[in-house]
Structures are given as C-alpha cells and as structure tokens.
C-alpha positions, 0 to 999 in steps of 0.5 A, a space after each residue: 310127358 317129361 324130358 329126362 335126358 338128352 345125350 351128346 348124340 341128340 337122343 332124347 329120353 322122356 318119362 311118360 305119365 304112366 312112369 315108363 320111359 321112351 327114347 327118341 333117336 333122331 339119327 336112326 329115326 326110331 322110337 323105343 318104349 320100355 314094356 312091362 315084360 322082362 327080357 328073358 335073354 338079358 337082365 333088364 326090361 324088354 324094349 319095344 321098337 316102333 316098326 316104322 321110320 319117322 321122317 323127322 323129330 317132330 313126327 317122332 314127338 307127335 307119335 309119342 304125344 298121341 301114344 301117351 294120350 291113348 294109352 297113358 291118360 288113365 294112369 295120371 
C-alpha cells in the first residue's frame, strides 16, 4: 500500500498492491474503494463505500491493511 495523495481536507488516497485505489476520509469516517466495474450512470469507475463508520483514522488504516492482506496479496 502506497500513499498517493493527501488533500487539504485531510483525505488520504492510497494505491493498493493490486493497482486499485482506496480513499480514507477522516472527517466522515468512511473508506471507499475503486471496483473493477464501470458505473452505468456516470462515466468512470464504480466506487464501493464500506458500510460502517470507523472510530478513528487508525482503525481505517488497519482495515485497509487487512483488506490488502486478504484480497490483494496474490497480485504482487
């Protein structure tokens, strides 16, 4: 996992080991992922939002690390 951008609002965008990006949003406490599917309503990728609110940024990062370990480790 590699940090690619940190915005002025504190949002953190990372590139996972399989090439997909994920976003950590500390203000709203959500994590979002780019999927392989195309969005049928708009041009661009379909974005998946994790259906739970995290307590803090540490929990969001731990979730991303666990996600990468489980789903992206075979693609490195």
